[in-house]
NUTORFI-580576 format. One record per residue (C-alpha): residue number from 0; residue in three letters; x, y, z. Coordinates in steps of 0.1 Angstrom, whole numbers, padded with zeros to 4 digits. Example, Ala and Ser with C-alpha at 12.3 -4.5 7.8 and 13.67 -1.06 7.14 Angstrom:
<rs>
<r><num>0</num><residuo>ALA</residuo><xx>0123</xx><yy>-0045</yy><zz>0078</zz></r>
<r><num>1</num><residuo>SER</residuo><xx>0137</xx><yy>-0011</yy><zz>0071</zz></r>
</rs>
This chain:
<rs>
<r><num>0</num><residuo>MET</residuo><xx>1071</xx><yy>0707</yy><zz>1751</zz></r>
<r><num>1</num><residuo>SER</residuo><xx>1099</xx><yy>0693</yy><zz>1729</zz></r>
<r><num>2</num><residuo>THR</residuo><xx>1135</xx><yy>0713</yy><zz>1720</zz></r>
<r><num>3</num><residuo>LYS</residuo><xx>1115</xx><yy>0721</yy><zz>1687</zz></r>
<r><num>4</num><residuo>ASP</residuo><xx>1089</xx><yy>0741</yy><zz>1700</zz></r>
<r><num>5</num><residuo>ARG</residuo><xx>1109</xx><yy>0767</yy><zz>1715</zz></r>
<r><num>6</num><residuo>ASP</residuo><xx>1118</xx><yy>0803</yy><zz>1697</zz></r>
<r><num>7</num><residuo>PHE</residuo><xx>1153</xx><yy>0805</yy><zz>1718</zz></r>
<r><num>8</num><residuo>SER</residuo><xx>1176</xx><yy>0781</yy><zz>1729</zz></r>
<r><num>9</num><residuo>ARG</residuo><xx>1185</xx><yy>0772</yy><zz>1765</zz></r>
<r><num>10</num><residuo>LEU</residuo><xx>1216</xx><yy>0776</yy><zz>1787</zz></r>
<r><num>11</num><residuo>SER</residuo><xx>1221</xx><yy>0758</yy><zz>1813</zz></r>
<r><num>12</num><residuo>ILE</residuo><xx>1228</xx><yy>0781</yy><zz>1842</zz></r>
<r><num>13</num><residuo>HIS</residuo><xx>1228</xx><yy>0779</yy><zz>1881</zz></r>
<r><num>14</num><residuo>LYS</residuo><xx>1218</xx><yy>0807</yy><zz>1900</zz></r>
<r><num>15</num><residuo>LYS</residuo><xx>1198</xx><yy>0815</yy><zz>1932</zz></r>
<r><num>16</num><residuo>ALA</residuo><xx>1163</xx><yy>0835</yy><zz>1917</zz></r>
<r><num>17</num><residuo>ILE</residuo><xx>1138</xx><yy>0851</yy><zz>1944</zz></r>
<r><num>18</num><residuo>MET</residuo><xx>1099</xx><yy>0846</yy><zz>1934</zz></r>
<r><num>19</num><residuo>HIS</residuo><xx>1080</xx><yy>0874</yy><zz>1946</zz></r>
<r><num>20</num><residuo>LEU</residuo><xx>1040</xx><yy>0859</yy><zz>1946</zz></r>
<r><num>21</num><residuo>LYS</residuo><xx>1013</xx><yy>0880</yy><zz>1963</zz></r>
<r><num>22</num><residuo>ASP</residuo><xx>1025</xx><yy>0884</yy><zz>1996</zz></r>
<r><num>23</num><residuo>GLN</residuo><xx>1050</xx><yy>0856</yy><zz>1997</zz></r>
<r><num>24</num><residuo>ASN</residuo><xx>1088</xx><yy>0852</yy><zz>1990</zz></r>
<r><num>25</num><residuo>VAL</residuo><xx>1097</xx><yy>0818</yy><zz>1971</zz></r>
<r><num>26</num><residuo>GLU</residuo><xx>1134</xx><yy>0807</yy><zz>1968</zz></r>
<r><num>27</num><residuo>GLY</residuo><xx>1148</xx><yy>0787</yy><zz>1940</zz></r>
<r><num>28</num><residuo>ASP</residuo><xx>1175</xx><yy>0776</yy><zz>1913</zz></r>
<r><num>29</num><residuo>VAL</residuo><xx>1181</xx><yy>0786</yy><zz>1879</zz></r>
<r><num>30</num><residuo>LYS</residuo><xx>1187</xx><yy>0755</yy><zz>1863</zz></r>
<r><num>31</num><residuo>ASN</residuo><xx>1185</xx><yy>0769</yy><zz>1828</zz></r>
<r><num>32</num><residuo>LEU</residuo><xx>1176</xx><yy>0804</yy><zz>1809</zz></r>
<r><num>33</num><residuo>SER</residuo><xx>1168</xx><yy>0817</yy><zz>1779</zz></r>
<r><num>34</num><residuo>LEU</residuo><xx>1157</xx><yy>0848</yy><zz>1763</zz></r>
<r><num>35</num><residuo>LYS</residuo><xx>1118</xx><yy>0840</yy><zz>1769</zz></r>
<r><num>36</num><residuo>GLY</residuo><xx>1118</xx><yy>0816</yy><zz>1800</zz></r>
<r><num>37</num><residuo>ALA</residuo><xx>1135</xx><yy>0800</yy><zz>1823</zz></r>
<r><num>38</num><residuo>PHE</residuo><xx>1129</xx><yy>0763</yy><zz>1847</zz></r>
<r><num>39</num><residuo>ILE</residuo><xx>1136</xx><yy>0774</yy><zz>1885</zz></r>
<r><num>40</num><residuo>ALA</residuo><xx>1144</xx><yy>0742</yy><zz>1906</zz></r>
<r><num>41</num><residuo>VAL</residuo><xx>1111</xx><yy>0750</yy><zz>1938</zz></r>
<r><num>42</num><residuo>ARG</residuo><xx>1101</xx><yy>0738</yy><zz>1970</zz></r>
<r><num>43</num><residuo>CYS</residuo><xx>1072</xx><yy>0751</yy><zz>1974</zz></r>
<r><num>44</num><residuo>GLN</residuo><xx>1047</xx><yy>0747</yy><zz>1939</zz></r>
<r><num>45</num><residuo>LEU</residuo><xx>1029</xx><yy>0771</yy><zz>1926</zz></r>
<r><num>46</num><residuo>GLY</residuo><xx>1004</xx><yy>0767</yy><zz>1904</zz></r>
<r><num>47</num><residuo>LEU</residuo><xx>0999</xx><yy>0772</yy><zz>1866</zz></r>
<r><num>48</num><residuo>ASN</residuo><xx>0986</xx><yy>0797</yy><zz>1852</zz></r>
<r><num>49</num><residuo>ASP</residuo><xx>1001</xx><yy>0819</yy><zz>1885</zz></r>
<r><num>50</num><residuo>MET</residuo><xx>1021</xx><yy>0854</yy><zz>1878</zz></r>
<r><num>51</num><residuo>VAL</residuo><xx>1050</xx><yy>0858</yy><zz>1894</zz></r>
<r><num>52</num><residuo>THR</residuo><xx>1077</xx><yy>0891</yy><zz>1897</zz></r>
<r><num>53</num><residuo>PHE</residuo><xx>1118</xx><yy>0873</yy><zz>1901</zz></r>
<r><num>54</num><residuo>THR</residuo><xx>1152</xx><yy>0883</yy><zz>1904</zz></r>
<r><num>55</num><residuo>ILE</residuo><xx>1177</xx><yy>0862</yy><zz>1894</zz></r>
<r><num>56</num><residuo>SER</residuo><xx>1212</xx><yy>0871</yy><zz>1910</zz></r>
<r><num>57</num><residuo>ASP</residuo><xx>1235</xx><yy>0887</yy><zz>1893</zz></r>
<r><num>58</num><residuo>ILE</residuo><xx>1215</xx><yy>0888</yy><zz>1865</zz></r>
<r><num>59</num><residuo>ALA</residuo><xx>1181</xx><yy>0901</yy><zz>1860</zz></r>
<r><num>60</num><residuo>ARG</residuo><xx>1160</xx><yy>0925</yy><zz>1885</zz></r>
<r><num>61</num><residuo>CYS</residuo><xx>1117</xx><yy>0926</yy><zz>1882</zz></r>
<r><num>62</num><residuo>LEU</residuo><xx>1115</xx><yy>0900</yy><zz>1858</zz></r>
<r><num>63</num><residuo>ARG</residuo><xx>1077</xx><yy>0889</yy><zz>1852</zz></r>
<r><num>64</num><residuo>ALA</residuo><xx>1069</xx><yy>0855</yy><zz>1845</zz></r>
<r><num>65</num><residuo>LYS</residuo><xx>1036</xx><yy>0834</yy><zz>1839</zz></r>
<r><num>66</num><residuo>VAL</residuo><xx>1044</xx><yy>0799</yy><zz>1852</zz></r>
<r><num>67</num><residuo>VAL</residuo><xx>1038</xx><yy>0776</yy><zz>1823</zz></r>
<r><num>68</num><residuo>ARG</residuo><xx>1047</xx><yy>0748</yy><zz>1833</zz></r>
<r><num>69</num><residuo>VAL</residuo><xx>1049</xx><yy>0728</yy><zz>1872</zz></r>
<r><num>70</num><residuo>THR</residuo><xx>1065</xx><yy>0696</yy><zz>1882</zz></r>
<r><num>71</num><residuo>ASP</residuo><xx>1080</xx><yy>0682</yy><zz>1913</zz></r>
<r><num>72</num><residuo>LYS</residuo><xx>1114</xx><yy>0698</yy><zz>1905</zz></r>
<r><num>73</num><residuo>GLY</residuo><xx>1101</xx><yy>0727</yy><zz>1902</zz></r>
<r><num>74</num><residuo>VAL</residuo><xx>1083</xx><yy>0751</yy><zz>1873</zz></r>
<r><num>75</num><residuo>GLY</residuo><xx>1085</xx><yy>0769</yy><zz>1841</zz></r>
<r><num>76</num><residuo>LEU</residuo><xx>1081</xx><yy>0801</yy><zz>1835</zz></r>
<r><num>77</num><residuo>ARG</residuo><xx>1074</xx><yy>0821</yy><zz>1806</zz></r>
<r><num>78</num><residuo>PHE</residuo><xx>1084</xx><yy>0860</yy><zz>1803</zz></r>
<r><num>79</num><residuo>GLU</residuo><xx>1064</xx><yy>0888</yy><zz>1797</zz></r>
<r><num>80</num><residuo>LYS</residuo><xx>1094</xx><yy>0902</yy><zz>1779</zz></r>
<r><num>81</num><residuo>THR</residuo><xx>1122</xx><yy>0888</yy><zz>1768</zz></r>
<r><num>82</num><residuo>LEU</residuo><xx>1159</xx><yy>0893</yy><zz>1786</zz></r>
<r><num>83</num><residuo>LEU</residuo><xx>1169</xx><yy>0922</yy><zz>1760</zz></r>
<r><num>84</num><residuo>ASP</residuo><xx>1133</xx><yy>0942</yy><zz>1762</zz></r>
</rs>
């Protein structure tokens, strides 16, 4: 996806995140964040279209998101609701 296709600008940040998927917790590092999504560097590969609930240190709690991109460096998430909802 090119930056032209995005609805919201992304901010480069470095915060810890904990994602909850089924019965496991996966820790990662938020690399960028927008109102509608984020890219999180993780060691454990999540699957495309997995639904996760996650918390970003000092920013947000219990966000629900869908994995929309998987790379060797992490996952791209699309939030169910924007950060302002």
